[in-house]
Biopython code that builds the backbone (N, CA, C, O; Angstrom):
import numpy as np
from Bio.PDB.StructureBuilder import StructureBuilder

atoms = [
    (1, "MET", "N", (5.219, -14.475, -1.600)),
    (1, "MET", "CA", (5.215, -13.133, -2.164)),
    (1, "MET", "C", (4.061, -13.017, -3.149)),
    (1, "MET", "O", (3.689, -13.985, -3.812)),
    (2, "LYS", "N", (3.508, -11.830, -3.230)),
    (2, "LYS", "CA", (2.358, -11.565, -4.082)),
    (2, "LYS", "C", (2.743, -10.544, -5.153)),
    (2, "LYS", "O", (3.363, -9.521, -4.861)),
    (3, "ALA", "N", (2.362, -10.842, -6.402)),
    (3, "ALA", "CA", (2.699, -9.962, -7.511)),
    (3, "ALA", "C", (1.443, -9.441, -8.194)),
    (3, "ALA", "O", (0.407, -10.106, -8.217)),
    (4, "LEU", "N", (1.553, -8.258, -8.742)),
    (4, "LEU", "CA", (0.536, -7.668, -9.609)),
    (4, "LEU", "C", (1.156, -7.541, -10.982)),
    (4, "LEU", "O", (2.212, -6.928, -11.140)),
    (5, "LEU", "N", (0.498, -8.124, -11.986)),
    (5, "LEU", "CA", (0.957, -8.025, -13.362)),
    (5, "LEU", "C", (-0.111, -7.304, -14.165)),
    (5, "LEU", "O", (-1.189, -7.846, -14.409)),
    (6, "ILE", "N", (0.193, -6.088, -14.573)),
    (6, "ILE", "CA", (-0.720, -5.287, -15.385)),
    (6, "ILE", "C", (-0.464, -5.640, -16.839)),
    (6, "ILE", "O", (0.656, -5.502, -17.330)),
    (7, "ILE", "N", (-1.502, -6.094, -17.528)),
    (7, "ILE", "CA", (-1.298, -6.470, -18.922)),
    (7, "ILE", "C", (-2.120, -5.577, -19.840)),
    (7, "ILE", "O", (-3.289, -5.289, -19.583)),
    (8, "ALA", "N", (-1.476, -5.154, -20.911)),
    (8, "ALA", "CA", (-2.118, -4.326, -21.925)),
    (8, "ALA", "C", (-1.955, -5.004, -23.275)),
    (8, "ALA", "O", (-1.270, -6.021, -23.393)),
    (9, "HIS", "N", (-2.580, -4.442, -24.275)),
    (9, "HIS", "CA", (-2.536, -5.042, -25.607)),
    (9, "HIS", "C", (-1.131, -5.053, -26.178)),
    (9, "HIS", "O", (-0.670, -6.074, -26.689)),
    (10, "GLY", "N", (-0.454, -3.924, -26.091)),
    (10, "GLY", "CA", (0.838, -3.756, -26.757)),
    (10, "GLY", "C", (0.627, -2.947, -28.019)),
    (10, "GLY", "O", (-0.423, -3.029, -28.656)),
    (11, "SER", "N", (1.625, -2.172, -28.371)),
    (11, "SER", "CA", (1.500, -1.261, -29.502)),
    (11, "SER", "C", (2.799, -1.202, -30.295)),
    (11, "SER", "O", (3.881, -1.445, -29.760)),
    (12, "ARG", "N", (2.675, -0.880, -31.565)),
    (12, "ARG", "CA", (3.878, -0.622, -32.368)),
    (12, "ARG", "C", (4.494, 0.723, -31.974)),
    (12, "ARG", "O", (5.657, 0.998, -32.268)),
    (13, "ARG", "N", (3.707, 1.533, -31.317)),
    (13, "ARG", "CA", (4.159, 2.845, -30.845)),
    (13, "ARG", "C", (4.763, 2.682, -29.449)),
    (13, "ARG", "O", (4.043, 2.451, -28.477)),
    (14, "GLN", "N", (6.070, 2.800, -29.357)),
    (14, "GLN", "CA", (6.771, 2.538, -28.100)),
    (14, "GLN", "C", (6.283, 3.439, -26.966)),
    (14, "GLN", "O", (6.246, 3.009, -25.813)),
    (15, "ALA", "N", (5.914, 4.668, -27.273)),
    (15, "ALA", "CA", (5.449, 5.578, -26.223)),
    (15, "ALA", "C", (4.204, 5.039, -25.529)),
    (15, "ALA", "O", (4.024, 5.248, -24.329)),
    (16, "SER", "N", (3.349, 4.353, -26.270)),
    (16, "SER", "CA", (2.152, 3.750, -25.673)),
    (16, "SER", "C", (2.536, 2.635, -24.703)),
    (16, "SER", "O", (1.971, 2.533, -23.614)),
    (17, "ASN", "N", (3.486, 1.808, -25.094)),
    (17, "ASN", "CA", (3.968, 0.740, -24.214)),
    (17, "ASN", "C", (4.630, 1.317, -22.972)),
    (17, "ASN", "O", (4.479, 0.791, -21.869)),
    (18, "ASP", "N", (5.361, 2.399, -23.167)),
    (18, "ASP", "CA", (6.030, 3.046, -22.037)),
    (18, "ASP", "C", (5.031, 3.586, -21.023)),
    (18, "ASP", "O", (5.313, 3.614, -19.825)),
    (19, "GLU", "N", (3.859, 4.017, -21.499)),
    (19, "GLU", "CA", (2.822, 4.508, -20.579)),
    (19, "GLU", "C", (2.376, 3.394, -19.636)),
    (19, "GLU", "O", (2.175, 3.634, -18.446)),
    (20, "VAL", "N", (2.222, 2.193, -20.152)),
    (20, "VAL", "CA", (1.817, 1.053, -19.325)),
    (20, "VAL", "C", (2.917, 0.719, -18.328)),
    (20, "VAL", "O", (2.642, 0.464, -17.156)),
    (21, "LYS", "N", (4.149, 0.720, -18.789)),
    (21, "LYS", "CA", (5.273, 0.451, -17.887)),
    (21, "LYS", "C", (5.360, 1.509, -16.788)),
    (21, "LYS", "O", (5.700, 1.204, -15.645)),
    (22, "LYS", "N", (5.052, 2.747, -17.146)),
    (22, "LYS", "CA", (5.086, 3.839, -16.171)),
    (22, "LYS", "C", (4.004, 3.644, -15.100)),
    (22, "LYS", "O", (4.233, 3.930, -13.924)),
    (23, "ILE", "N", (2.836, 3.160, -15.506)),
    (23, "ILE", "CA", (1.777, 2.888, -14.532)),
    (23, "ILE", "C", (2.248, 1.837, -13.527)),
    (23, "ILE", "O", (2.038, 1.984, -12.323)),
    (24, "ALA", "N", (2.884, 0.779, -14.027)),
    (24, "ALA", "CA", (3.408, -0.257, -13.122)),
    (24, "ALA", "C", (4.438, 0.339, -12.168)),
    (24, "ALA", "O", (4.430, 0.034, -10.976)),
    (25, "THR", "N", (5.312, 1.177, -12.681)),
    (25, "THR", "CA", (6.317, 1.823, -11.838)),
    (25, "THR", "C", (5.667, 2.703, -10.784)),
    (25, "THR", "O", (6.070, 2.682, -9.621)),
    (26, "GLN", "N", (4.660, 3.480, -11.185)),
    (26, "GLN", "CA", (3.992, 4.365, -10.233)),
    (26, "GLN", "C", (3.280, 3.568, -9.136)),
    (26, "GLN", "O", (3.306, 3.957, -7.968)),
    (27, "ILE", "N", (2.650, 2.463, -9.510)),
    (27, "ILE", "CA", (1.997, 1.623, -8.501)),
    (27, "ILE", "C", (3.049, 1.024, -7.572)),
    (27, "ILE", "O", (2.871, 1.007, -6.354)),
    (28, "ARG", "N", (4.137, 0.537, -8.145)),
    (28, "ARG", "CA", (5.218, -0.056, -7.355)),
    (28, "ARG", "C", (5.729, 0.952, -6.324)),
    (28, "ARG", "O", (5.945, 0.602, -5.164)),
    (29, "GLU", "N", (5.920, 2.193, -6.747)),
    (29, "GLU", "CA", (6.469, 3.230, -5.871)),
    (29, "GLU", "C", (5.428, 3.823, -4.927)),
    (29, "GLU", "O", (5.784, 4.455, -3.933)),
    (30, "HIS", "N", (4.161, 3.626, -5.225)),
    (30, "HIS", "CA", (3.074, 4.182, -4.414)),
    (30, "HIS", "C", (3.126, 3.653, -2.992)),
    (30, "HIS", "O", (2.939, 4.400, -2.031)),
    (31, "GLY", "N", (3.376, 2.379, -2.871)),
    (31, "GLY", "CA", (3.588, 1.785, -1.557)),
    (31, "GLY", "C", (2.344, 1.433, -0.774)),
    (31, "GLY", "O", (2.444, 0.655, 0.174)),
    (32, "GLN", "N", (1.188, 1.953, -1.107)),
    (32, "GLN", "CA", (-0.020, 1.660, -0.333)),
    (32, "GLN", "C", (-0.821, 0.541, -1.003)),
    (32, "GLN", "O", (-1.940, 0.749, -1.472)),
    (33, "HIS", "N", (-0.226, -0.632, -1.034)),
    (33, "HIS", "CA", (-0.857, -1.827, -1.588)),
    (33, "HIS", "C", (-0.188, -3.037, -0.951)),
    (33, "HIS", "O", (0.791, -2.908, -0.216)),
    (34, "ASP", "N", (-0.727, -4.201, -1.242)),
    (34, "ASP", "CA", (-0.167, -5.403, -0.621)),
    (34, "ASP", "C", (0.580, -6.288, -1.616)),
    (34, "ASP", "O", (0.612, -7.509, -1.463)),
    (35, "PHE", "N", (1.178, -5.677, -2.628)),
    (35, "PHE", "CA", (1.952, -6.424, -3.619)),
    (35, "PHE", "C", (3.445, -6.224, -3.379)),
    (35, "PHE", "O", (3.917, -5.104, -3.186)),
    (36, "ASP", "N", (4.169, -7.329, -3.397)),
    (36, "ASP", "CA", (5.620, -7.271, -3.248)),
    (36, "ASP", "C", (6.288, -6.967, -4.587)),
    (36, "ASP", "O", (7.381, -6.403, -4.640)),
    (37, "ILE", "N", (5.614, -7.348, -5.657)),
    (37, "ILE", "CA", (6.142, -7.194, -7.015)),
    (37, "ILE", "C", (5.049, -6.556, -7.862)),
    (37, "ILE", "O", (3.891, -6.967, -7.783)),
    (38, "VAL", "N", (5.396, -5.567, -8.664)),
    (38, "VAL", "CA", (4.456, -4.952, -9.610)),
    (38, "VAL", "C", (5.166, -4.841, -10.950)),
    (38, "VAL", "O", (6.201, -4.185, -11.067)),
    (39, "GLU", "N", (4.596, -5.488, -11.956)),
    (39, "GLU", "CA", (5.199, -5.507, -13.298)),
    (39, "GLU", "C", (4.126, -5.291, -14.354)),
    (39, "GLU", "O", (2.931, -5.284, -14.058)),
    (40, "SER", "N", (4.573, -5.116, -15.582)),
    (40, "SER", "CA", (3.658, -5.007, -16.713)),
    (40, "SER", "C", (4.091, -5.985, -17.793)),
    (40, "SER", "O", (5.250, -6.391, -17.866)),
    (41, "ALA", "N", (3.120, -6.354, -18.635)),
    (41, "ALA", "CA", (3.388, -7.245, -19.759)),
    (41, "ALA", "C", (2.341, -6.975, -20.837)),
    (41, "ALA", "O", (1.378, -6.239, -20.617)),
    (42, "PHE", "N", (2.547, -7.582, -22.003)),
    (42, "PHE", "CA", (1.698, -7.271, -23.150)),
    (42, "PHE", "C", (1.192, -8.533, -23.836)),
    (42, "PHE", "O", (1.840, -9.580, -23.818)),
    (43, "LEU", "N", (0.026, -8.403, -24.436)),
    (43, "LEU", "CA", (-0.569, -9.499, -25.181)),
    (43, "LEU", "C", (0.193, -9.750, -26.476)),
    (43, "LEU", "O", (0.442, -10.898, -26.844)),
    (44, "GLU", "N", (0.563, -8.674, -27.166)),
    (44, "GLU", "CA", (1.298, -8.794, -28.421)),
    (44, "GLU", "C", (1.967, -7.462, -28.747)),
    (44, "GLU", "O", (1.693, -6.447, -28.106)),
    (45, "LEU", "N", (2.824, -7.474, -29.723)),
    (45, "LEU", "CA", (3.470, -6.283, -30.289)),
    (45, "LEU", "C", (4.498, -5.604, -29.397)),
    (45, "LEU", "O", (5.171, -4.676, -29.846)),
    (46, "ALA", "N", (4.640, -6.029, -28.167)),
    (46, "ALA", "CA", (5.585, -5.383, -27.260)),
    (46, "ALA", "C", (6.121, -6.434, -26.290)),
    (46, "ALA", "O", (5.596, -7.542, -26.184)),
    (47, "SER", "N", (7.152, -6.058, -25.608)),
    (47, "SER", "CA", (7.837, -6.961, -24.710)),
    (47, "SER", "C", (7.832, -6.382, -23.297)),
    (47, "SER", "O", (7.942, -5.167, -23.132)),
    (48, "PRO", "N", (7.708, -7.214, -22.296)),
    (48, "PRO", "CA", (7.588, -8.668, -22.335)),
    (48, "PRO", "C", (6.156, -9.089, -22.636)),
    (48, "PRO", "O", (5.208, -8.369, -22.325)),
    (49, "LEU", "N", (6.013, -10.244, -23.235)),
    (49, "LEU", "CA", (4.693, -10.825, -23.443)),
    (49, "LEU", "C", (4.184, -11.386, -22.119)),
    (49, "LEU", "O", (4.949, -11.523, -21.165)),
    (50, "ILE", "N", (2.902, -11.708, -22.061)),
    (50, "ILE", "CA", (2.292, -12.158, -20.811)),
    (50, "ILE", "C", (3.041, -13.339, -20.172)),
    (50, "ILE", "O", (3.350, -13.278, -18.982)),
    (51, "PRO", "N", (3.342, -14.407, -20.918)),
    (51, "PRO", "CA", (4.074, -15.516, -20.273)),
    (51, "PRO", "C", (5.425, -15.094, -19.698)),
    (51, "PRO", "O", (5.832, -15.570, -18.638)),
    (52, "GLU", "N", (6.116, -14.197, -20.404)),
    (52, "GLU", "CA", (7.407, -13.704, -19.913)),
    (52, "GLU", "C", (7.222, -12.868, -18.653)),
    (52, "GLU", "O", (8.034, -12.943, -17.731)),
    (53, "GLY", "N", (6.161, -12.078, -18.610)),
    (53, "GLY", "CA", (5.874, -11.273, -17.418)),
    (53, "GLY", "C", (5.594, -12.148, -16.212)),
    (53, "GLY", "O", (6.052, -11.863, -15.105)),
    (54, "ILE", "N", (4.837, -13.218, -16.433)),
    (54, "ILE", "CA", (4.558, -14.144, -15.341)),
    (54, "ILE", "C", (5.835, -14.840, -14.893)),
    (54, "ILE", "O", (6.083, -14.977, -13.695)),
    (55, "GLU", "N", (6.644, -15.280, -15.846)),
    (55, "GLU", "CA", (7.927, -15.920, -15.516)),
    (55, "GLU", "C", (8.799, -14.988, -14.675)),
    (55, "GLU", "O", (9.436, -15.421, -13.714)),
    (56, "HIS", "N", (8.822, -13.714, -15.041)),
    (56, "HIS", "CA", (9.615, -12.744, -14.288)),
    (56, "HIS", "C", (9.112, -12.652, -12.840)),
    (56, "HIS", "O", (9.904, -12.603, -11.898)),
    (57, "CYS", "N", (7.790, -12.630, -12.682)),
    (57, "CYS", "CA", (7.223, -12.578, -11.330)),
    (57, "CYS", "C", (7.600, -13.824, -10.535)),
    (57, "CYS", "O", (7.964, -13.733, -9.363)),
    (58, "VAL", "N", (7.512, -14.990, -11.179)),
    (58, "VAL", "CA", (7.858, -16.245, -10.509)),
    (58, "VAL", "C", (9.330, -16.250, -10.112)),
    (58, "VAL", "O", (9.672, -16.620, -8.989)),
    (59, "LYS", "N", (10.199, -15.840, -11.030)),
    (59, "LYS", "CA", (11.640, -15.798, -10.732)),
    (59, "LYS", "C", (11.972, -14.789, -9.644)),
    (59, "LYS", "O", (12.991, -14.909, -8.963)),
    (60, "SER", "N", (11.097, -13.783, -9.483)),
    (60, "SER", "CA", (11.301, -12.790, -8.426)),
    (60, "SER", "C", (10.759, -13.266, -7.086)),
    (60, "SER", "O", (10.882, -12.571, -6.077)),
    (61, "GLY", "N", (10.153, -14.464, -7.076)),
    (61, "GLY", "CA", (9.696, -15.053, -5.830)),
    (61, "GLY", "C", (8.193, -15.077, -5.609)),
    (61, "GLY", "O", (7.741, -15.461, -4.530)),
    (62, "ALA", "N", (7.412, -14.680, -6.596)),
    (62, "ALA", "CA", (5.957, -14.647, -6.427)),
    (62, "ALA", "C", (5.389, -16.052, -6.276)),
    (62, "ALA", "O", (5.732, -16.967, -7.025)),
    (63, "LYS", "N", (4.525, -16.196, -5.304)),
    (63, "LYS", "CA", (3.767, -17.438, -5.111)),
    (63, "LYS", "C", (2.310, -17.228, -5.507)),
    (63, "LYS", "O", (1.562, -18.184, -5.713)),
    (64, "GLN", "N", (1.924, -15.965, -5.608)),
    (64, "GLN", "CA", (0.584, -15.585, -6.050)),
    (64, "GLN", "C", (0.732, -14.421, -7.026)),
    (64, "GLN", "O", (1.451, -13.461, -6.751)),
    (65, "ILE", "N", (0.047, -14.511, -8.169)),
    (65, "ILE", "CA", (0.112, -13.451, -9.170)),
    (65, "ILE", "C", (-1.301, -13.027, -9.522)),
    (65, "ILE", "O", (-2.129, -13.844, -9.926)),
    (66, "VAL", "N", (-1.564, -11.738, -9.363)),
    (66, "VAL", "CA", (-2.841, -11.154, -9.743)),
    (66, "VAL", "C", (-2.620, -10.468, -11.091)),
    (66, "VAL", "O", (-1.822, -9.538, -11.205)),
    (67, "VAL", "N", (-3.335, -10.940, -12.100)),
    (67, "VAL", "CA", (-3.209, -10.402, -13.450)),
    (67, "VAL", "C", (-4.353, -9.417, -13.666)),
    (67, "VAL", "O", (-5.523, -9.777, -13.537)),
    (68, "SER", "N", (-4.011, -8.182, -13.995)),
    (68, "SER", "CA", (-5.009, -7.135, -14.180)),
    (68, "SER", "C", (-5.022, -6.686, -15.636)),
    (68, "SER", "O", (-4.094, -6.006, -16.076)),
    (69, "PRO", "N", (-6.059, -7.054, -16.394)),
    (69, "PRO", "CA", (-6.142, -6.626, -17.795)),
    (69, "PRO", "C", (-6.459, -5.131, -17.906)),
    (69, "PRO", "O", (-7.532, -4.673, -17.513)),
    (70, "TYR", "N", (-5.506, -4.398, -18.445)),
    (70, "TYR", "CA", (-5.637, -2.952, -18.636)),
    (70, "TYR", "C", (-6.318, -2.716, -19.991)),
    (70, "TYR", "O", (-5.720, -2.190, -20.930)),
    (71, "PHE", "N", (-7.590, -3.125, -20.055)),
    (71, "PHE", "CA", (-8.403, -3.022, -21.260)),
    (71, "PHE", "C", (-9.708, -2.344, -20.889)),
    (71, "PHE", "O", (-10.214, -2.530, -19.782)),
    (72, "LEU", "N", (-10.266, -1.550, -21.818)),
    (72, "LEU", "CA", (-11.523, -0.866, -21.534)),
    (72, "LEU", "C", (-12.746, -1.733, -21.816)),
    (72, "LEU", "O", (-13.758, -1.603, -21.128)),
    (73, "ASN", "N", (-12.675, -2.600, -22.797)),
    (73, "ASN", "CA", (-13.839, -3.380, -23.194)),
    (73, "ASN", "C", (-13.567, -4.876, -23.115)),
    (73, "ASN", "O", (-12.419, -5.319, -23.098)),
    (74, "SER", "N", (-14.652, -5.639, -23.068)),
    (74, "SER", "CA", (-14.532, -7.092, -22.951)),
    (74, "SER", "C", (-14.569, -7.755, -24.325)),
    (74, "SER", "O", (-15.417, -8.606, -24.592)),
    (75, "GLY", "N", (-13.657, -7.365, -25.173)),
    (75, "GLY", "CA", (-13.557, -7.968, -26.496)),
    (75, "GLY", "C", (-12.896, -9.338, -26.429)),
    (75, "GLY", "O", (-12.696, -9.895, -25.350)),
    (76, "LYS", "N", (-12.566, -9.859, -27.580)),
    (76, "LYS", "CA", (-12.001, -11.202, -27.702)),
    (76, "LYS", "C", (-10.709, -11.370, -26.892)),
    (76, "LYS", "O", (-10.471, -12.430, -26.313)),
    (77, "HIS", "N", (-9.896, -10.348, -26.852)),
    (77, "HIS", "CA", (-8.652, -10.455, -26.084)),
    (77, "HIS", "C", (-8.939, -10.722, -24.602)),
    (77, "HIS", "O", (-8.286, -11.554, -23.972)),
    (78, "VAL", "N", (-9.920, -10.008, -24.062)),
    (78, "VAL", "CA", (-10.248, -10.158, -22.637)),
    (78, "VAL", "C", (-10.999, -11.455, -22.373)),
    (78, "VAL", "O", (-10.737, -12.126, -21.375)),
    (79, "THR", "N", (-11.923, -11.816, -23.246)),
    (79, "THR", "CA", (-12.778, -12.970, -22.986)),
    (79, "THR", "C", (-12.179, -14.300, -23.418)),
    (79, "THR", "O", (-12.545, -15.343, -22.874)),
    (80, "GLU", "N", (-11.256, -14.286, -24.395)),
    (80, "GLU", "CA", (-10.714, -15.540, -24.904)),
    (80, "GLU", "C", (-9.186, -15.614, -24.844)),
    (80, "GLU", "O", (-8.629, -16.538, -24.252)),
    (81, "ASP", "N", (-8.514, -14.642, -25.457)),
    (81, "ASP", "CA", (-7.060, -14.735, -25.611)),
    (81, "ASP", "C", (-6.319, -14.752, -24.278)),
    (81, "ASP", "O", (-5.481, -15.622, -24.041)),
    (82, "ILE", "N", (-6.624, -13.803, -23.420)),
    (82, "ILE", "CA", (-5.930, -13.726, -22.135)),
    (82, "ILE", "C", (-6.219, -14.962, -21.272)),
    (82, "ILE", "O", (-5.284, -15.545, -20.725)),
    (83, "PRO", "N", (-7.486, -15.378, -21.135)),
    (83, "PRO", "CA", (-7.728, -16.605, -20.349)),
    (83, "PRO", "C", (-6.997, -17.831, -20.903)),
    (83, "PRO", "O", (-6.538, -18.670, -20.129)),
    (84, "GLU", "N", (-6.883, -17.946, -22.227)),
    (84, "GLU", "CA", (-6.163, -19.083, -22.816)),
    (84, "GLU", "C", (-4.678, -19.039, -22.463)),
    (84, "GLU", "O", (-4.085, -20.060, -22.115)),
    (85, "ILE", "N", (-4.086, -17.854, -22.554)),
    (85, "ILE", "CA", (-2.664, -17.707, -22.216)),
    (85, "ILE", "C", (-2.441, -18.031, -20.734)),
    (85, "ILE", "O", (-1.497, -18.739, -20.381)),
    (86, "ILE", "N", (-3.308, -17.512, -19.884)),
    (86, "ILE", "CA", (-3.168, -17.757, -18.443)),
    (86, "ILE", "C", (-3.320, -19.244, -18.132)),
    (86, "ILE", "O", (-2.588, -19.776, -17.298)),
    (87, "ALA", "N", (-4.260, -19.921, -18.791)),
    (87, "ALA", "CA", (-4.447, -21.355, -18.567)),
    (87, "ALA", "C", (-3.183, -22.136, -18.932)),
    (87, "ALA", "O", (-2.800, -23.066, -18.223)),
    (88, "GLU", "N", (-2.542, -21.762, -20.029)),
    (88, "GLU", "CA", (-1.297, -22.429, -20.434)),
    (88, "GLU", "C", (-0.195, -22.211, -19.404)),
    (88, "GLU", "O", (0.532, -23.140, -19.053)),
    (89, "VAL", "N", (-0.081, -20.989, -18.929)),
    (89, "VAL", "CA", (0.963, -20.674, -17.956)),
    (89, "VAL", "C", (0.684, -21.367, -16.619)),
    (89, "VAL", "O", (1.608, -21.844, -15.961)),
    (90, "LYS", "N", (-0.582, -21.421, -16.222)),
    (90, "LYS", "CA", (-0.943, -22.116, -14.982)),
    (90, "LYS", "C", (-0.526, -23.588, -15.042)),
    (90, "LYS", "O", (-0.053, -24.149, -14.053)),
    (91, "ALA", "N", (-0.706, -24.194, -16.191)),
    (91, "ALA", "CA", (-0.333, -25.599, -16.343)),
    (91, "ALA", "C", (1.164, -25.807, -16.131)),
    (91, "ALA", "O", (1.589, -26.846, -15.625)),
    (92, "ALA", "N", (1.956, -24.814, -16.520)),
    (92, "ALA", "CA", (3.406, -24.900, -16.350)),
    (92, "ALA", "C", (3.839, -24.569, -14.921)),
    (92, "ALA", "O", (4.956, -24.894, -14.519)),
    (93, "HIS", "N", (2.962, -23.927, -14.162)),
    (93, "HIS", "CA", (3.278, -23.518, -12.784)),
    (93, "HIS", "C", (2.129, -23.892, -11.845)),
    (93, "HIS", "O", (1.461, -23.009, -11.308)),
    (94, "PRO", "N", (1.894, -25.176, -11.644)),
    (94, "PRO", "CA", (0.759, -25.583, -10.804)),
    (94, "PRO", "C", (0.883, -25.161, -9.341)),
    (94, "PRO", "O", (-0.110, -25.145, -8.614)),
    (95, "ASP", "N", (2.080, -24.824, -8.913)),
    (95, "ASP", "CA", (2.303, -24.421, -7.517)),
    (95, "ASP", "C", (2.125, -22.922, -7.296)),
    (95, "ASP", "O", (2.224, -22.448, -6.164)),
    (96, "ILE", "N", (1.863, -22.168, -8.372)),
    (96, "ILE", "CA", (1.689, -20.716, -8.279)),
    (96, "ILE", "C", (0.206, -20.394, -8.444)),
    (96, "ILE", "O", (-0.444, -20.910, -9.353)),
    (97, "ILE", "N", (-0.323, -19.553, -7.578)),
    (97, "ILE", "CA", (-1.715, -19.103, -7.696)),
    (97, "ILE", "C", (-1.729, -17.934, -8.681)),
    (97, "ILE", "O", (-1.078, -16.914, -8.453)),
    (98, "ILE", "N", (-2.467, -18.088, -9.765)),
    (98, "ILE", "CA", (-2.589, -17.024, -10.761)),
    (98, "ILE", "C", (-4.066, -16.739, -10.939)),
    (98, "ILE", "O", (-4.835, -17.620, -11.326)),
    (99, "GLU", "N", (-4.459, -15.516, -10.657)),
    (99, "GLU", "CA", (-5.852, -15.127, -10.812)),
    (99, "GLU", "C", (-5.937, -13.897, -11.712)),
    (99, "GLU", "O", (-5.045, -13.049, -11.716)),
    (100, "VAL", "N", (-7.016, -13.819, -12.464)),
    (100, "VAL", "CA", (-7.223, -12.707, -13.387)),
    (100, "VAL", "C", (-8.384, -11.867, -12.859)),
    (100, "VAL", "O", (-9.464, -12.391, -12.585)),
    (101, "THR", "N", (-8.159, -10.582, -12.722)),
    (101, "THR", "CA", (-9.216, -9.670, -12.277)),
    (101, "THR", "C", (-10.101, -9.303, -13.471)),
    (101, "THR", "O", (-9.722, -9.542, -14.618)),
    (102, "PRO", "N", (-11.263, -8.730, -13.213)),
    (102, "PRO", "CA", (-12.034, -8.168, -14.325)),
    (102, "PRO", "C", (-11.222, -7.054, -15.002)),
    (102, "PRO", "O", (-10.376, -6.422, -14.369)),
    (103, "HIS", "N", (-11.487, -6.823, -16.285)),
    (103, "HIS", "CA", (-10.756, -5.779, -16.999)),
    (103, "HIS", "C", (-11.072, -4.401, -16.402)),
    (103, "HIS", "O", (-12.146, -4.189, -15.839)),
    (104, "VAL", "N", (-10.136, -3.489, -16.532)),
    (104, "VAL", "CA", (-10.238, -2.165, -15.914)),
    (104, "VAL", "C", (-11.520, -1.431, -16.306)),
    (104, "VAL", "O", (-12.135, -0.766, -15.473)),
    (105, "GLY", "N", (-11.919, -1.551, -17.563)),
    (105, "GLY", "CA", (-13.106, -0.843, -18.041)),
    (105, "GLY", "C", (-14.392, -1.276, -17.375)),
    (105, "GLY", "O", (-15.386, -0.552, -17.440)),
    (106, "SER", "N", (-14.407, -2.432, -16.739)),
    (106, "SER", "CA", (-15.621, -2.909, -16.079)),
    (106, "SER", "C", (-15.757, -2.391, -14.648)),
    (106, "SER", "O", (-16.759, -2.655, -13.984)),
    (107, "SER", "N", (-14.768, -1.665, -14.182)),
    (107, "SER", "CA", (-14.798, -1.165, -12.811)),
    (107, "SER", "C", (-15.943, -0.173, -12.608)),
    (107, "SER", "O", (-16.185, 0.676, -13.466)),
    (108, "PRO", "N", (-16.646, -0.273, -11.486)),
    (108, "PRO", "CA", (-17.735, 0.671, -11.219)),
    (108, "PRO", "C", (-17.257, 2.117, -11.064)),
    (108, "PRO", "O", (-18.058, 3.043, -11.192)),
    (109, "ILE", "N", (-15.978, 2.321, -10.794)),
    (109, "ILE", "CA", (-15.498, 3.705, -10.671)),
    (109, "ILE", "C", (-15.190, 4.333, -12.038)),
    (109, "ILE", "O", (-14.832, 5.508, -12.113)),
    (110, "MET", "N", (-15.329, 3.555, -13.111)),
    (110, "MET", "CA", (-15.062, 4.079, -14.446)),
    (110, "MET", "C", (-16.000, 5.239, -14.777)),
    (110, "MET", "O", (-15.572, 6.208, -15.404)),
    (111, "LEU", "N", (-17.257, 5.164, -14.373)),
    (111, "LEU", "CA", (-18.197, 6.249, -14.651)),
    (111, "LEU", "C", (-17.721, 7.553, -14.024)),
    (111, "LEU", "O", (-17.736, 8.598, -14.674)),
    (112, "ASP", "N", (-17.302, 7.495, -12.772)),
    (112, "ASP", "CA", (-16.798, 8.688, -12.098)),
    (112, "ASP", "C", (-15.547, 9.213, -12.784)),
    (112, "ASP", "O", (-15.375, 10.423, -12.926)),
    (113, "LEU", "N", (-14.674, 8.308, -13.209)),
    (113, "LEU", "CA", (-13.451, 8.713, -13.888)),
    (113, "LEU", "C", (-13.762, 9.454, -15.187)),
    (113, "LEU", "O", (-13.158, 10.486, -15.479)),
    (114, "ILE", "N", (-14.702, 8.925, -15.959)),
    (114, "ILE", "CA", (-15.079, 9.577, -17.226)),
    (114, "ILE", "C", (-15.673, 10.955, -16.949)),
    (114, "ILE", "O", (-15.333, 11.926, -17.625)),
    (115, "LEU", "N", (-16.548, 11.041, -15.968)),
    (115, "LEU", "CA", (-17.161, 12.332, -15.657)),
    (115, "LEU", "C", (-16.146, 13.337, -15.139)),
    (115, "LEU", "O", (-16.195, 14.508, -15.516)),
    (116, "LYS", "N", (-15.229, 12.906, -14.283)),
    (116, "LYS", "CA", (-14.197, 13.817, -13.773)),
    (116, "LYS", "C", (-13.269, 14.286, -14.886)),
    (116, "LYS", "O", (-12.900, 15.459, -14.948)),
    (117, "THR", "N", (-12.899, 13.363, -15.762)),
    (117, "THR", "CA", (-12.038, 13.733, -16.877)),
    (117, "THR", "C", (-12.744, 14.706, -17.808)),
    (117, "THR", "O", (-12.138, 15.676, -18.265)),
    (118, "ALA", "N", (-14.022, 14.459, -18.094)),
    (118, "ALA", "CA", (-14.790, 15.317, -19.004)),
    (118, "ALA", "C", (-15.025, 16.715, -18.423)),
    (118, "ALA", "O", (-15.106, 17.696, -19.163)),
    (119, "SER", "N", (-15.133, 16.795, -17.097)),
    (119, "SER", "CA", (-15.378, 18.091, -16.479)),
    (119, "SER", "C", (-14.079, 18.834, -16.146)),
    (119, "SER", "O", (-14.107, 19.968, -15.668)),
    (120, "GLY", "N", (-12.945, 18.180, -16.405)),
    (120, "GLY", "CA", (-11.657, 18.843, -16.187)),
    (120, "GLY", "C", (-11.206, 18.837, -14.743)),
    (120, "GLY", "O", (-10.304, 19.590, -14.377)),
    (121, "SER", "N", (-11.812, 18.005, -13.917)),
    (121, "SER", "CA", (-11.371, 17.997, -12.508)),
    (121, "SER", "C", (-10.655, 16.719, -12.172)),
    (121, "SER", "O", (-10.217, 16.538, -11.036)),
]
sb = StructureBuilder()
sb.init_structure("model")
sb.init_model(0)
sb.init_chain("A")
sb.init_seg("    ")
for serial, (resi, resn, name, xyz) in enumerate(atoms, 1):
    if name == "N":
        sb.init_residue(resn, " ", resi, " ")
    sb.init_atom(name, np.array(xyz, "f"), 0.0, 1.0, " ", f" {name:<3s}", serial, name[0])
structure = sb.get_structure()
């Protein structure tokens, strides 16, 4: 089974965390993807944290987990913190394939998204 784990920073504002959870739900319900499991997790300030999110995917039967950092910029969290957490979790689950995608903000479609949003379309 293949899982997608969307990870965000986490916020003291619950509504912000709920937005990330809603994205995971919408992707899960979308159906036009090759993931059996779609979940969300957070770096800090919210639950579940990244290791807990990965554990949930593993307990749900995932043999491969694609971690997608829902971050706009490649700051310390993206370049250092997340890779360190993933390395620790990989060590605990050597039989599970865990890969991290580039952060969302680095996507080439981001330019089109910004322009469409700015033009109101």
